[in-house]
C-alpha positions as CSV (number, residue, x, y, z in Angstrom):
1,X,-48.3,-0.7,-25.7
2,X,-46.1,-3.9,-27.0
3,X,-43.9,-0.5,-28.9
4,X,-44.5,1.3,-25.9
5,X,-42.7,-2.0,-24.3
6,X,-40.4,-2.1,-26.5
7,X,-38.6,1.6,-27.6
8,X,-38.3,0.9,-23.4
9,X,-36.7,-1.4,-24.1
10,X,-34.0,-0.5,-26.5
11,X,-33.5,2.5,-24.6
12,X,-32.9,0.9,-21.4
13,X,-29.9,-1.0,-23.3
14,X,-28.8,2.1,-25.0
15,X,-29.0,3.8,-21.9
16,X,-26.6,0.6,-20.0
17,X,-24.4,0.5,-22.9
18,X,-23.6,4.4,-22.6
19,X,-22.8,3.9,-19.1
20,X,-21.1,0.7,-18.6
21,X,-18.1,3.0,-21.0
22,X,-18.1,5.2,-17.7
23,X,-15.6,4.3,-15.0
24,X,-15.3,5.6,-11.8
25,X,-12.4,5.8,-9.1
26,X,-11.7,7.2,-6.0
27,X,-10.6,7.7,-2.3
28,X,-11.8,8.9,0.5
29,X,-10.3,9.9,4.4
30,X,-9.8,11.6,7.5
31,X,-6.6,12.3,9.6
32,X,-6.7,12.9,13.3
33,X,-2.6,14.2,14.0
34,X,-1.8,14.6,17.3
35,X,1.0,16.6,16.3
36,X,3.7,15.4,18.7
37,X,4.5,18.5,21.4
38,X,2.3,21.0,18.3
39,X,-1.2,21.8,18.5
40,X,-3.6,19.0,16.8
41,X,-4.8,19.0,13.7
42,X,-7.7,16.8,11.4
43,X,-8.1,16.9,7.7
44,X,-9.7,16.0,5.5
45,X,-9.5,14.8,1.2
46,X,-11.6,13.1,-1.4
47,X,-11.1,12.4,-4.7
48,X,-12.7,11.2,-7.8
49,X,-11.5,9.7,-10.4
50,X,-13.7,9.9,-14.1
51,X,-13.2,7.4,-17.1
52,X,-14.7,7.2,-20.2
53,X,-13.8,5.3,-23.1
54,X,-15.0,4.6,-26.5
55,X,-12.8,1.9,-28.7
56,X,-9.5,2.9,-28.2
57,X,-10.0,6.2,-27.1
58,X,-9.7,7.5,-23.1
59,X,-10.4,10.5,-21.3
60,X,-10.1,11.0,-17.8
61,X,-10.6,13.6,-15.3
62,X,-9.5,14.1,-11.6
63,X,-10.9,15.7,-9.2
64,X,-10.2,17.0,-5.9
65,X,-13.2,16.5,-4.0
66,X,-12.3,17.8,-0.7
67,X,-11.5,21.8,-2.1
68,X,-8.1,21.2,-3.1
69,X,-5.6,22.7,-1.0
70,X,-4.7,26.7,0.1
71,X,-2.5,27.0,-3.1
72,X,-5.3,25.5,-5.8
73,X,-7.9,28.2,-3.7
74,X,-5.5,30.9,-3.9
75,X,-4.9,30.5,-0.5
76,X,-8.0,29.2,1.3
77,X,-8.0,25.8,2.7
78,X,-10.9,24.0,1.7
79,X,-14.6,25.2,-0.6
80,X,-15.3,24.1,-3.9
81,X,-14.6,21.1,-5.9
82,X,-11.6,21.3,-7.9
83,X,-10.1,19.8,-11.5
84,X,-6.9,18.3,-11.3
85,X,-6.7,16.6,-14.2
86,X,-7.3,15.9,-18.2
87,X,-6.9,14.2,-20.5
88,X,-8.0,12.6,-24.3
89,X,-5.9,9.6,-25.6
90,X,-6.3,7.3,-28.6
91,X,-4.2,4.4,-30.3
92,X,-4.0,4.6,-34.2
93,X,-2.2,0.9,-35.1
94,X,1.2,1.1,-33.3
95,X,0.3,5.6,-32.8
96,X,-0.4,6.3,-29.4
97,X,-2.2,10.7,-29.2
98,X,-2.2,11.6,-25.6
99,X,-3.5,14.8,-24.4
100,X,-3.3,16.7,-22.0
101,X,-6.8,19.4,-21.1
102,X,-5.9,20.6,-17.8
103,X,-3.1,23.2,-17.1
104,X,-2.4,22.8,-13.4
105,X,-0.6,25.3,-11.0
106,X,2.5,23.4,-10.0
107,X,3.6,25.8,-8.5
108,X,4.4,25.0,-3.7
109,X,3.7,26.0,-0.8
110,X,6.2,23.1,0.5
111,X,10.1,24.1,1.0
112,X,11.5,21.1,2.3
113,X,11.6,19.1,-1.0
114,X,13.1,22.0,-3.4
115,X,9.2,22.5,-5.1
116,X,9.1,24.9,-7.5
117,X,7.8,28.2,-6.1
118,X,6.5,29.6,-9.5
119,X,4.2,28.1,-11.7
120,X,6.1,26.9,-14.6
121,X,3.9,28.0,-17.3
122,X,0.3,26.6,-19.7
123,X,1.6,22.4,-18.9
124,X,-1.4,21.6,-21.7
125,X,0.1,19.4,-24.1
126,X,0.2,16.9,-27.0
127,X,2.3,13.7,-27.4
128,X,2.7,11.6,-30.3
129,X,4.5,7.9,-29.5
130,X,5.3,4.8,-31.5
131,X,5.3,1.0,-30.2
132,X,6.3,-1.4,-32.2
133,X,7.7,-4.6,-30.9
134,X,11.2,-5.4,-32.3
135,X,11.7,-9.6,-32.1
136,X,11.8,-10.2,-28.3
137,X,12.4,-6.3,-28.0
138,X,10.1,-3.0,-27.9
139,X,10.9,0.3,-29.7
140,X,9.0,3.2,-28.7
141,X,10.0,6.9,-30.0
142,X,7.5,10.4,-28.7
143,X,7.7,13.4,-30.6
144,X,9.8,15.1,-27.7
145,X,13.3,12.8,-29.4
146,X,13.2,10.4,-26.7
147,X,13.8,6.9,-28.1
148,X,13.0,4.2,-26.1
149,X,14.4,0.6,-26.4
150,X,12.8,-2.2,-23.7
151,X,12.2,-6.0,-23.1
152,X,13.2,-8.8,-21.1
153,X,15.9,-11.2,-21.9
154,X,16.2,-14.5,-19.3
155,X,14.7,-12.8,-17.0
156,X,16.1,-10.0,-16.4
157,X,13.4,-6.5,-18.0
158,X,15.5,-4.4,-18.8
159,X,14.9,-0.3,-20.5
160,X,16.6,2.0,-22.2
161,X,15.9,5.7,-23.3
162,X,17.9,8.4,-25.2
163,X,17.0,11.7,-24.2
164,X,18.9,15.1,-25.1
165,X,18.1,15.3,-21.0
166,X,20.4,12.8,-20.9
167,X,20.0,8.3,-20.7
168,X,19.3,6.6,-18.7
169,X,19.2,2.5,-18.4
170,X,17.2,0.7,-15.9
171,X,17.1,-3.1,-15.1
172,X,15.1,-5.6,-13.2
173,X,15.6,-9.1,-11.7
174,X,14.7,-11.6,-9.3
175,X,17.4,-12.9,-8.1
176,X,17.5,-16.2,-5.4
177,X,14.3,-15.2,-3.8
178,X,15.6,-11.5,-4.6
179,X,13.7,-8.3,-6.6
180,X,16.8,-5.9,-7.7
181,X,16.4,-3.1,-9.5
182,X,18.6,-1.1,-11.1
183,X,18.9,2.6,-12.3
184,X,21.5,4.1,-14.0
185,X,19.9,7.9,-15.1
186,X,22.7,10.3,-16.9
187,X,26.1,8.9,-14.9
188,X,23.8,8.9,-11.3
189,X,23.4,5.4,-10.1
190,X,21.0,3.9,-7.8
191,X,19.4,0.6,-6.5
192,X,16.6,-1.1,-4.5
193,X,16.6,-4.9,-3.8
194,X,13.3,-6.3,-1.7
195,X,13.1,-9.6,-0.4
196,X,10.6,-11.7,2.0
197,X,12.3,-13.3,5.1
198,X,9.9,-15.1,7.8
199,X,7.2,-14.0,6.2
200,X,8.6,-10.4,6.5
201,X,9.0,-8.4,2.7
202,X,12.4,-5.9,3.7
203,X,13.1,-2.6,1.4
204,X,16.7,-1.6,1.4
205,X,17.6,1.4,-1.3
206,X,20.9,3.5,-1.8
207,X,19.9,5.6,-0.2
208,X,19.6,3.6,3.4
209,X,16.5,4.0,3.2
210,X,14.6,1.1,5.2
211,X,11.1,-0.8,4.8
212,X,9.8,-3.9,6.8
213,X,6.1,-5.8,6.9
214,X,4.7,-8.1,7.9
215,X,1.2,-9.2,9.6
216,X,0.1,-9.9,12.9
217,X,-3.2,-11.1,13.3
218,X,-4.8,-9.8,11.0
219,X,-3.1,-6.1,11.1
220,X,-0.6,-5.3,8.7
221,X,3.1,-3.9,10.4
222,X,5.3,-1.4,8.6
223,X,8.6,0.2,9.8
224,X,10.4,2.9,7.9
225,X,13.6,4.0,8.7
226,X,13.9,7.7,5.8
227,X,18.0,8.1,6.4
228,X,19.5,11.7,6.7
229,X,18.2,13.9,4.1
230,X,21.5,17.5,3.8
231,X,20.2,20.1,2.6
232,X,21.3,21.5,-1.5
233,X,20.4,24.6,-3.3
234,X,19.1,24.4,-6.5
235,X,20.4,25.2,-10.2
236,X,17.9,27.8,-10.0
237,X,16.3,29.9,-6.8
238,X,14.0,32.1,-8.7
239,X,11.8,29.5,-9.8
240,X,12.9,26.2,-6.8
241,X,13.4,26.9,-3.1
242,X,16.0,25.0,-1.5
243,X,15.7,22.2,0.2
244,X,16.1,22.2,3.6
245,X,18.7,18.6,5.5
246,X,16.5,16.7,7.8
247,X,17.4,14.5,10.3
248,X,16.9,10.3,10.2
249,X,13.4,8.9,11.6
250,X,11.8,6.4,12.0
251,X,7.4,5.4,11.3
252,X,6.2,2.3,12.6
253,X,2.2,2.5,10.5
254,X,-0.4,-0.3,11.5
255,X,-3.3,-1.0,9.0
256,X,-6.3,-3.2,8.9
257,X,-9.2,-3.6,6.7
258,X,-12.7,-3.5,7.7
259,X,-15.2,-5.7,6.8
260,X,-17.1,-2.6,6.0
261,X,-14.6,-1.9,2.9
262,X,-12.8,0.9,4.6
263,X,-9.2,0.6,6.8
264,X,-8.0,2.4,9.6
265,X,-4.3,2.8,10.4
266,X,-2.3,3.8,13.0
267,X,1.1,5.9,12.5
268,X,4.0,6.9,14.9
269,X,6.7,9.3,13.9
270,X,9.3,9.3,15.8
271,X,10.4,12.8,13.7
272,X,7.8,14.6,15.7
273,X,6.6,12.2,18.3
274,X,3.8,12.4,16.7
275,X,0.6,9.9,16.1
276,X,-1.2,9.7,13.3
277,X,-4.8,8.1,13.2
278,X,-7.0,7.3,9.5
279,X,-9.7,6.4,8.5
280,X,-9.8,5.8,4.8
281,X,-11.7,4.2,1.7
282,X,-11.4,3.6,-1.5
283,X,-13.4,2.5,-4.6
């Protein structure tokens, strides 16, 4: 009997150790949108991420539990759960090897953002990157030939990437209570500034988008103004949609965390005069 108990205890410890290397995380939500003047609609979303770790190797698998979009299911919304991602990453000294094992369909039915009309092909890949500290900086190099130099000096964080597709530089710092970020991507510059005034967190960016968030009696209120969008034509109209113009609009969202672990929110969108009610949980 003692041997049997000892064997059971050993098995339980081994099983517990194996389970300890597996982490589950995800989210789920149900939303009701009155759609303003259009017909109302209820939508569902549930996602799960499984992460397994063994030493310096990590495996992640993402799943769309509610069945995914119509595009992912051959034109029919819902259906069986679908895999959305799958990666294996390991480190050997300063080297990191990452394998993207999932060949996703990256075409889209969304025509307002210039998305792809067709699948770009096999998206699986293996990436090898090197990260080595050099003084106060870190030098990065991957198998595509991109070289990145990054570091923080006198409170300013700077990252510069040299690539065949064009160089990019990003800098960020906290100055006089403001969080400032500036990015130059192949000659095109964007910036954002964030600060807190009387308990209200305010963010402004170079596209004239403004966000303000503050707390009221246990609720979080977020007001966002999105600037107008101009119509653009993609470089390749065969593979990508045009981007349609859109007038500026404002959203007001009120959210609250419940003691049950879930959260509820109500969002008003001035663009279509719509109100969306949402219940969600994340773990």
